[in-house]
DOVOVEX-227098 format. One record per residue (C-alpha): residue number from 1; x, y, z. Coordinates in nm, 4 decimals. Layout:
# residues N
[NUM; [X; Y; Z]] ...
***
This chain:
# residues 411
[1; [-0.8883; 1.6560; 0.7396]] [2; [-0.8147; 2.0269; 0.7467]] [3; [-1.0531; 2.2756; 0.8651]] [4; [-0.9472; 2.6203; 0.7504]] [5; [-1.1287; 2.7563; 0.4469]] [6; [-0.8116; 2.7397; 0.2356]] [7; [-0.7823; 2.3642; 0.2902]] [8; [-1.0963; 2.2317; 0.1231]] [9; [-1.0833; 1.8799; -0.0166]] [10; [-1.1233; 2.0281; -0.3653]] [11; [-0.7944; 2.2210; -0.3558]] [12; [-0.4773; 2.0112; -0.3414]] [13; [-0.1626; 2.1428; -0.1851]] [14; [0.1481; 2.0965; -0.4005]] [15; [0.4821; 1.9605; -0.2774]] [16; [0.7299; 2.0639; -0.5430]] [17; [1.0425; 1.9146; -0.3865]] [18; [1.1849; 1.7477; -0.0776]] [19; [1.5562; 1.7796; -0.0056]] [20; [1.7917; 1.7161; 0.2831]] [21; [2.1040; 1.8830; 0.4142]] [22; [2.3350; 1.6864; 0.6456]] [23; [2.5176; 1.9037; 0.9007]] [24; [2.7426; 1.8243; 1.1929]] [25; [2.4714; 1.8964; 1.4494]] [26; [2.1546; 1.7963; 1.2602]] [27; [1.9904; 1.6951; 0.9351]] [28; [1.7613; 1.9529; 0.7785]] [29; [1.4672; 1.8544; 0.5605]] [30; [1.3178; 2.1273; 0.3413]] [31; [0.9787; 2.0765; 0.1762]] [32; [0.8850; 2.3262; -0.0956]] [33; [0.5128; 2.4016; -0.0840]] [34; [0.2798; 2.5657; -0.3330]] [35; [0.1282; 2.7752; -0.0509]] [36; [0.1449; 2.8174; 0.3275]] [37; [-0.0099; 2.5244; 0.5097]] [38; [-0.0922; 2.3875; 0.8496]] [39; [0.1131; 2.0769; 0.9315]] [40; [0.1757; 1.8210; 1.2028]] [41; [0.5047; 1.6347; 1.2511]] [42; [0.6154; 1.3702; 1.5000]] [43; [0.8313; 1.0573; 1.5315]] [44; [0.7266; 0.6938; 1.5220]] [45; [0.9334; 0.4136; 1.6785]] [46; [1.0711; 0.1103; 1.4975]] [47; [0.8140; -0.1720; 1.5180]] [48; [0.8695; -0.5224; 1.3761]] [49; [1.0060; -0.4632; 1.0247]] [50; [0.9223; -0.0901; 1.0234]] [51; [1.2145; 0.1521; 1.0798]] [52; [1.2184; 0.4706; 1.2828]] [53; [1.0077; 0.7276; 1.1000]] [54; [0.9442; 1.1005; 1.0792]] [55; [0.5793; 1.1691; 0.9964]] [56; [0.4571; 1.4912; 0.8343]] [57; [0.0804; 1.5360; 0.7945]] [58; [-0.0456; 1.8047; 0.5569]] [59; [-0.3678; 1.8857; 0.3737]] [60; [-0.4306; 1.6519; 0.0802]] [61; [-0.1315; 1.7112; -0.1481]] [62; [0.0132; 1.6267; -0.4860]] [63; [0.3848; 1.5517; -0.4723]] [64; [0.6496; 1.5746; -0.7441]] [65; [0.8300; 1.2483; -0.6674]] [66; [1.1005; 1.3223; -0.9249]] [67; [1.2236; 1.6085; -0.7051]] [68; [1.2854; 1.4106; -0.3888]] [69; [1.6590; 1.4229; -0.3233]] [70; [1.7787; 1.1857; -0.0519]] [71; [2.1201; 1.2582; 0.1018]] [72; [2.4093; 1.0370; -0.0046]] [73; [2.5151; 1.0128; 0.3589]] [74; [2.3157; 1.0162; 0.6798]] [75; [2.0215; 0.8255; 0.8209]] [76; [1.7535; 0.8747; 0.5537]] [77; [1.6514; 0.5421; 0.3983]] [78; [1.3406; 0.6310; 0.2013]] [79; [1.0677; 0.8894; 0.1553]] [80; [0.7093; 0.7705; 0.1073]] [81; [0.3691; 0.9311; 0.0847]] [82; [0.0047; 0.8302; 0.0911]] [83; [-0.3406; 0.9287; 0.2119]] [84; [-0.4237; 0.9310; 0.5843]] [85; [-0.7851; 1.0425; 0.5296]] [86; [-0.9652; 1.1910; 0.2275]] [87; [-0.8498; 1.5366; 0.3439]] [88; [-0.5038; 1.4691; 0.4884]] [89; [-0.1984; 1.3223; 0.3177]] [90; [0.1073; 1.1862; 0.4934]] [91; [0.4779; 1.2115; 0.4139]] [92; [0.6959; 0.9515; 0.5886]] [93; [1.0748; 0.9544; 0.6130]] [94; [1.2296; 0.6174; 0.7026]] [95; [1.5444; 0.6412; 0.9156]] [96; [1.8255; 0.4009; 0.9999]] [97; [1.8576; 0.5098; 1.3615]] [98; [1.6439; 0.6592; 1.6392]] [99; [1.6186; 1.0365; 1.6021]] [100; [1.4275; 1.3264; 1.7463]] [101; [1.2892; 1.6439; 1.5934]] [102; [1.4775; 1.9539; 1.7040]] [103; [1.2453; 2.2028; 1.5406]] [104; [0.9804; 2.2363; 1.2706]] [105; [0.8769; 2.5680; 1.1202]] [106; [0.7678; 2.7398; 0.8001]] [107; [0.9472; 2.9988; 0.5901]] [108; [0.7388; 3.2350; 0.3753]] [109; [0.7953; 3.2730; 0.0026]] [110; [1.0229; 3.5524; -0.1134]] [111; [1.3385; 3.6308; -0.3072]] [112; [1.2413; 3.3773; -0.5713]] [113; [1.1885; 3.0982; -0.3174]] [114; [0.8553; 2.9239; -0.2478]] [115; [0.6844; 2.8662; 0.0842]] [116; [0.8853; 2.6059; 0.2732]] [117; [0.8367; 2.3670; 0.5621]] [118; [1.1637; 2.3048; 0.7472]] [119; [1.2193; 2.0128; 0.9831]] [120; [1.5468; 1.9728; 1.1714]] [121; [1.6181; 1.6330; 1.3276]] [122; [1.9103; 1.4574; 1.4921]] [123; [2.0193; 1.1014; 1.5702]] [124; [1.9844; 1.0080; 1.9357]] [125; [1.9976; 0.7143; 2.1751]] [126; [1.7087; 0.4705; 2.2142]] [127; [1.6496; 0.5893; 2.5712]] [128; [1.6337; 0.9540; 2.4650]] [129; [1.4070; 0.8613; 2.1758]] [130; [1.1590; 0.7063; 2.4192]] [131; [1.1511; 1.0335; 2.6128]] [132; [1.1191; 1.2686; 2.3136]] [133; [0.9325; 1.0916; 2.0332]] [134; [0.5801; 1.1738; 2.1562]] [135; [0.6299; 1.5461; 2.1050]] [136; [0.4166; 1.6834; 1.8213]] [137; [0.5189; 1.9881; 1.6162]] [138; [0.2901; 2.2068; 1.4092]] [139; [-0.0617; 2.3437; 1.4299]] [140; [-0.2685; 2.0912; 1.2359]] [141; [-0.5566; 2.0280; 1.4740]] [142; [-0.8295; 1.7677; 1.4172]] [143; [-1.0317; 1.9204; 1.6992]] [144; [-1.1542; 2.1788; 1.4490]] [145; [-1.3089; 1.9167; 1.2188]] [146; [-1.6629; 2.0149; 1.1233]] [147; [-1.8677; 1.6982; 1.0905]] [148; [-2.0011; 1.8230; 0.7581]] [149; [-1.6579; 1.7625; 0.6118]] [150; [-1.6387; 1.3963; 0.7085]] [151; [-1.8482; 1.2730; 0.4166]] [152; [-1.6911; 0.9896; 0.2174]] [153; [-1.7220; 0.9556; -0.1625]] [154; [-1.9745; 0.7109; -0.3035]] [155; [-1.8759; 0.3464; -0.3031]] [156; [-1.8397; 0.3398; -0.6813]] [157; [-1.5876; 0.6229; -0.6719]] [158; [-1.4033; 0.5590; -0.3472]] [159; [-1.0824; 0.3659; -0.4003]] [160; [-0.7618; 0.3691; -0.2049]] [161; [-0.4758; 0.5899; -0.3209]] [162; [-0.1771; 0.3701; -0.4015]] [163; [0.1285; 0.4497; -0.1965]] [164; [0.3540; 0.5992; -0.4642]] [165; [0.7045; 0.4706; -0.5227]] [166; [0.9489; 0.7540; -0.4657]] [167; [1.1641; 0.8249; -0.7685]] [168; [1.5100; 0.9546; -0.6710]] [169; [1.6422; 1.2690; -0.8340]] [170; [1.8752; 1.2305; -1.1282]] [171; [2.1371; 1.3998; -0.9087]] [172; [2.1450; 1.0986; -0.6786]] [173; [2.3363; 0.7920; -0.7928]] [174; [2.1089; 0.4945; -0.7480]] [175; [1.9764; 0.1877; -0.9209]] [176; [1.6552; 0.2090; -1.1204]] [177; [1.3504; 0.1682; -0.8950]] [178; [1.0422; -0.0091; -1.0313]] [179; [0.6900; 0.1254; -0.9904]] [180; [0.5173; 0.0475; -0.6644]] [181; [0.3541; -0.2953; -0.6673]] [182; [0.0433; -0.3194; -0.4474]] [183; [0.0487; -0.5930; -0.1841]] [184; [-0.2401; -0.8403; -0.1930]] [185; [-0.2870; -1.0394; 0.1284]] [186; [-0.4642; -1.3712; 0.0708]] [187; [-0.6197; -1.5447; 0.3678]] [188; [-0.6888; -1.9180; 0.3333]] [189; [-0.9782; -1.9781; 0.5709]] [190; [-0.9534; -2.2226; 0.8638]] [191; [-0.6500; -2.4538; 0.9055]] [192; [-0.4928; -2.6859; 1.1598]] [193; [-0.7372; -2.7916; 1.4310]] [194; [-1.0071; -2.5860; 1.2580]] [195; [-1.1034; -2.7951; 0.9544]] [196; [-1.3929; -2.5709; 0.8521]] [197; [-1.6826; -2.7288; 0.6646]] [198; [-1.6619; -3.0951; 0.5730]] [199; [-1.7638; -3.1688; 0.2153]] [200; [-2.0123; -3.4217; 0.0871]] [201; [-1.7126; -3.6345; -0.0139]] [202; [-1.5395; -3.5846; 0.3261]] [203; [-1.3127; -3.3136; 0.1872]] [204; [-1.2106; -3.0480; 0.4397]] [205; [-1.2695; -2.6817; 0.3672]] [206; [-0.9258; -2.5934; 0.5083]] [207; [-0.7570; -2.7890; 0.2262]] [208; [-0.9768; -2.6339; -0.0433]] [209; [-0.9078; -2.2803; 0.0747]] [210; [-0.5316; -2.3338; 0.0982]] [211; [-0.5150; -2.4793; -0.2531]] [212; [-0.7246; -2.1889; -0.3846]] [213; [-0.5056; -1.9327; -0.2044]] [214; [-0.1896; -2.0771; -0.3567]] [215; [-0.3488; -2.0761; -0.7025]] [216; [-0.4561; -1.7135; -0.6624]] [217; [-0.1072; -1.6188; -0.5435]] [218; [0.0460; -1.7827; -0.8492]] [219; [-0.1985; -1.6131; -1.0860]] [220; [-0.1499; -1.2678; -0.9338]] [221; [0.2286; -1.2942; -0.9301]] [222; [0.2297; -1.4110; -1.2924]] [223; [0.1026; -1.0665; -1.3968]] [224; [0.4203; -0.9055; -1.2608]] [225; [0.2065; -0.6257; -1.1145]] [226; [0.1611; -0.7343; -0.7544]] [227; [0.3293; -0.8602; -0.4422]] [228; [0.1361; -1.1367; -0.2686]] [229; [0.1481; -1.2633; 0.0887]] [230; [-0.0437; -1.5557; 0.2398]] [231; [-0.1682; -1.5496; 0.5985]] [232; [-0.0899; -1.9207; 0.6007]] [233; [0.0966; -2.1384; 0.3504]] [234; [0.0499; -2.4679; 0.5345]] [235; [-0.2116; -2.6543; 0.7384]] [236; [-0.1894; -2.4500; 1.0571]] [237; [-0.4387; -2.2786; 1.2838]] [238; [-0.4417; -1.8979; 1.2956]] [239; [-0.6744; -1.6947; 1.5139]] [240; [-0.9076; -1.4632; 1.3232]] [241; [-0.7681; -1.1549; 1.4939]] [242; [-0.4145; -1.2557; 1.3981]] [243; [-0.5146; -1.2824; 1.0320]] [244; [-0.6257; -0.9198; 1.0381]] [245; [-0.3154; -0.8150; 1.2312]] [246; [-0.0984; -0.9922; 0.9752]] [247; [-0.2528; -0.7984; 0.6879]] [248; [-0.2115; -0.4690; 0.8727]] [249; [0.1480; -0.5433; 0.9751]] [250; [0.2326; -0.6066; 0.6105]] [251; [0.0595; -0.2809; 0.5098]] [252; [-0.1546; -0.4690; 0.2599]] [253; [-0.3449; -0.2849; -0.0125]] [254; [-0.6156; -0.5519; -0.0422]] [255; [-0.7191; -0.8386; 0.1848]] [256; [-0.8944; -1.1394; 0.0261]] [257; [-1.0205; -1.4196; 0.2515]] [258; [-1.1197; -1.7477; 0.0830]] [259; [-1.3836; -1.9829; 0.2234]] [260; [-1.6317; -2.2516; 0.1143]] [261; [-1.9554; -2.2585; 0.3105]] [262; [-2.1839; -2.5422; 0.4154]] [263; [-2.5581; -2.5424; 0.4927]] [264; [-2.8286; -2.7972; 0.5649]] [265; [-2.9727; -2.7862; 0.2119]] [266; [-2.7409; -2.9900; -0.0167]] [267; [-2.9121; -2.8511; -0.3280]] [268; [-2.7937; -2.4942; -0.2709]] [269; [-2.4858; -2.3918; -0.4663]] [270; [-2.3127; -2.0761; -0.5829]] [271; [-2.0385; -1.8309; -0.4861]] [272; [-2.0885; -1.5085; -0.2921]] [273; [-1.8779; -1.2116; -0.1819]] [274; [-1.9030; -1.0592; 0.1647]] [275; [-1.8025; -0.7155; 0.2862]] [276; [-1.8399; -0.5706; 0.6331]] [277; [-2.1828; -0.4518; 0.7452]] [278; [-2.2257; -0.1043; 0.8888]] [279; [-2.3682; -0.2362; 1.2138]] [280; [-2.0879; -0.4854; 1.2647]] [281; [-1.8343; -0.2224; 1.1744]] [282; [-1.9573; 0.0275; 1.4324]] [283; [-1.9567; -0.2282; 1.7140]] [284; [-1.6147; -0.3636; 1.6215]] [285; [-1.4717; -0.0140; 1.5905]] [286; [-1.5557; 0.0559; 1.9544]] [287; [-1.4086; -0.2729; 2.0751]] [288; [-1.1011; -0.2372; 1.8566]] [289; [-1.0357; 0.1158; 1.9775]] [290; [-1.0666; 0.0107; 2.3426]] [291; [-0.8529; -0.3002; 2.3036]] [292; [-0.5725; -0.1232; 2.1211]] [293; [-0.5894; 0.1816; 2.3501]] [294; [-0.6407; 0.3871; 2.0336]] [295; [-0.2758; 0.3517; 1.9376]] [296; [-0.1617; 0.3133; 1.5771]] [297; [-0.5091; 0.2287; 1.4477]] [298; [-0.4901; 0.4597; 1.1498]] [299; [-0.1633; 0.4814; 0.9551]] [300; [0.0516; 0.5194; 1.2645]] [301; [-0.1354; 0.8011; 1.4427]] [302; [-0.1418; 0.7681; 1.8210]] [303; [-0.5026; 0.8545; 1.8966]] [304; [-0.4481; 0.8298; 2.2707]] [305; [-0.3551; 1.2005; 2.2673]] [306; [-0.6836; 1.3031; 2.1061]] [307; [-1.0216; 1.3687; 2.2630]] [308; [-1.2632; 1.0754; 2.2429]] [309; [-1.4912; 1.2627; 2.0008]] [310; [-1.2018; 1.3374; 1.7664]] [311; [-1.0715; 0.9803; 1.7857]] [312; [-1.4173; 0.8440; 1.7080]] [313; [-1.4454; 1.0697; 1.4042]] [314; [-1.1048; 0.9640; 1.2707]] [315; [-1.1651; 0.5918; 1.3221]] [316; [-1.5180; 0.6120; 1.1842]] [317; [-1.3968; 0.7999; 0.8761]] [318; [-1.1225; 0.5482; 0.8074]] [319; [-1.3594; 0.2544; 0.8557]] [320; [-1.6328; 0.3971; 0.6348]] [321; [-1.3884; 0.4841; 0.3581]] [322; [-1.2332; 0.1362; 0.3767]] [323; [-1.5785; -0.0213; 0.3651]] [324; [-1.6623; 0.1763; 0.0511]] [325; [-1.3419; 0.0586; -0.1128]] [326; [-1.4269; -0.2993; -0.0142]] [327; [-1.7748; -0.2708; -0.1661]] [328; [-1.6306; -0.1306; -0.4878]] [329; [-1.3899; -0.4241; -0.5185]] [330; [-1.6570; -0.6808; -0.4248]] [331; [-1.8856; -0.5598; -0.7026]] [332; [-1.6043; -0.6021; -0.9543]] [333; [-1.5423; -0.9595; -0.8327]] [334; [-1.9113; -1.0451; -0.8749]] [335; [-1.9094; -0.9090; -1.2293]] [336; [-1.5966; -1.0986; -1.3348]] [337; [-1.7057; -1.4269; -1.1760]] [338; [-2.0349; -1.4111; -1.3621]] [339; [-1.8561; -1.3374; -1.6884]] [340; [-1.6361; -1.6444; -1.6399]] [341; [-1.9403; -1.8652; -1.5883]] [342; [-1.9062; -1.9180; -1.2135]] [343; [-2.2442; -1.9876; -1.0561]] [344; [-2.3395; -1.7186; -0.8064]] [345; [-2.6032; -1.6982; -0.5358]] [346; [-2.8913; -1.4569; -0.5712]] [347; [-2.7705; -1.1226; -0.4342]] [348; [-2.4089; -1.2427; -0.4525]] [349; [-2.2678; -0.9332; -0.2800]] [350; [-2.3655; -0.9722; 0.0844]] [351; [-2.2815; -0.8102; 0.4166]] [352; [-2.1779; -0.9653; 0.7474]] [353; [-1.9626; -0.9060; 1.0528]] [354; [-1.6835; -1.1517; 0.9732]] [355; [-1.3822; -1.0851; 1.1950]] [356; [-1.1362; -1.1051; 0.9050]] [357; [-1.3070; -0.8084; 0.7363]] [358; [-1.2520; -0.5692; 1.0249]] [359; [-0.9167; -0.4099; 0.9437]] [360; [-0.9882; -0.0353; 0.9639]] [361; [-0.7406; 0.0547; 0.6914]] [362; [-0.7351; -0.2305; 0.4344]] [363; [-1.0150; -0.2919; 0.1832]] [364; [-1.1241; -0.6481; 0.2619]] [365; [-1.3566; -0.9065; 0.1097]] [366; [-1.4480; -1.2617; 0.2025]] [367; [-1.5185; -1.4897; -0.0935]] [368; [-1.7379; -1.7927; -0.0313]] [369; [-1.6297; -1.9923; -0.3362]] [370; [-1.9178; -2.2372; -0.3086]] [371; [-2.0882; -2.4866; -0.0785]] [372; [-1.9075; -2.7877; 0.0609]] [373; [-2.2523; -2.9352; 0.1288]] [374; [-2.3277; -2.9549; -0.2451]] [375; [-2.1707; -3.2666; -0.3947]] [376; [-2.1175; -3.1172; -0.7425]] [377; [-1.9734; -2.7945; -0.6080]] [378; [-1.7276; -2.9608; -0.3720]] [379; [-1.6146; -3.1755; -0.6647]] [380; [-1.5483; -2.8618; -0.8710]] [381; [-1.3733; -2.6868; -0.5819]] [382; [-1.1435; -2.9876; -0.5581]] [383; [-1.0484; -2.9367; -0.9237]] [384; [-0.7348; -2.7439; -1.0217]] [385; [-0.9105; -2.6102; -1.3319]] [386; [-1.2055; -2.4689; -1.1375]] [387; [-0.9835; -2.3100; -0.8745]] [388; [-0.7858; -2.1511; -1.1569]] [389; [-1.1095; -2.0082; -1.2996]] [390; [-1.1786; -1.8488; -0.9628]] [391; [-0.8206; -1.7201; -0.9416]] [392; [-0.8439; -1.5631; -1.2864]] [393; [-1.1705; -1.3922; -1.1957]] [394; [-1.0201; -1.2419; -0.8812]] [395; [-0.7002; -1.1405; -1.0624]] [396; [-0.9024; -0.9605; -1.3314]] [397; [-1.0919; -0.7871; -1.0518]] [398; [-0.7700; -0.6779; -0.8808]] [399; [-0.6505; -0.5354; -1.2148]] [400; [-0.9736; -0.3397; -1.2604]] [401; [-0.9627; -0.2134; -0.9034]] [402; [-0.6094; -0.0753; -0.9260]] [403; [-0.6730; 0.0672; -1.2723]] [404; [-0.9433; 0.2769; -1.1063]] [405; [-0.7077; 0.3626; -0.8204]] [406; [-0.4417; 0.4932; -1.0572]] [407; [-0.6968; 0.6860; -1.2598]] [408; [-0.8223; 0.8567; -0.9436]] [409; [-0.4665; 0.9227; -0.8305]] [410; [-0.3827; 1.1012; -1.1552]] [411; [-0.6966; 1.3151; -1.1698]] 
***
């Protein structure tokens, strides 16, 4: 989200190259830009499996990944990029060791050289990192966001930008790196002491959902296009909040929760797809922001340093964009299930405030595969063949979703 007239969402900034120079007293990163630009840079600590990171936020940019030259020596592990909001993109440098930013400044074009953003950083101790990492460099300021610029694209067009896989320069000796594979997080509903619905034939929902999750994992991985992670792979109880936290900690690109409902009318049957409702989203956003103290809610930004109004805008924007992505994917799932002959409820795409749908930054759907209270449907859900039909429908939907993502990314 940039707010100067030169930073409209229609005009992408270009990053032509990223290179590093390792010196005795520092490492210098130089980013070649297509034009002068506001920026924001800061450090993020190592958390769980995430390394120490330098973050650089810029107006929505296109990056030439072929011209990213990592140093052969030094602390730089990887360089990644992705969208923070529809108007701001993020460059992330993964580091082996704690570091701090010495300085960050821009150099104007001239003498055959482009506009450049220069960031000098240095390895430090963990204690010094704790004292210095909250310092923010640059003049990118969300406080100038006009609310008229916070509109999100229509649900049919709004899909998440895939985090691109950085391609090392030919000048750097390295092994061949495959294209980025999106991570699909599959959540088998219920488990352990929570059996879920009990079927007409005394079958537990928790066993149906786990079997379906494993089948979907197998089907997705068979395409060779995706990484897949299960919130649970055995009969164990997981709190709803922890399921969401798991997906976020893994930096999932899609979150699919599998369930099988039960109601008082045993004649009702059919699958349905749920996405988060606006009302539930707004209420949960407030609680989530308060509970997490506004830290690291959106792609690693510490919102505790921002005014409440600015934080609310950022969280609301991320949530609404994620909800649109979720709706887009849900509609594809409905279409593919119908085409494969899976019985659907009337109005199969529905909205609710399910806790597992409330990740602010991961498109999420909850699939009710059928009704455990319907004897015929629970019999089908207990069948390997029927669960495979569901898995194929979802896999085809994931393919269609990411085809759209890549098309949007290349436009």
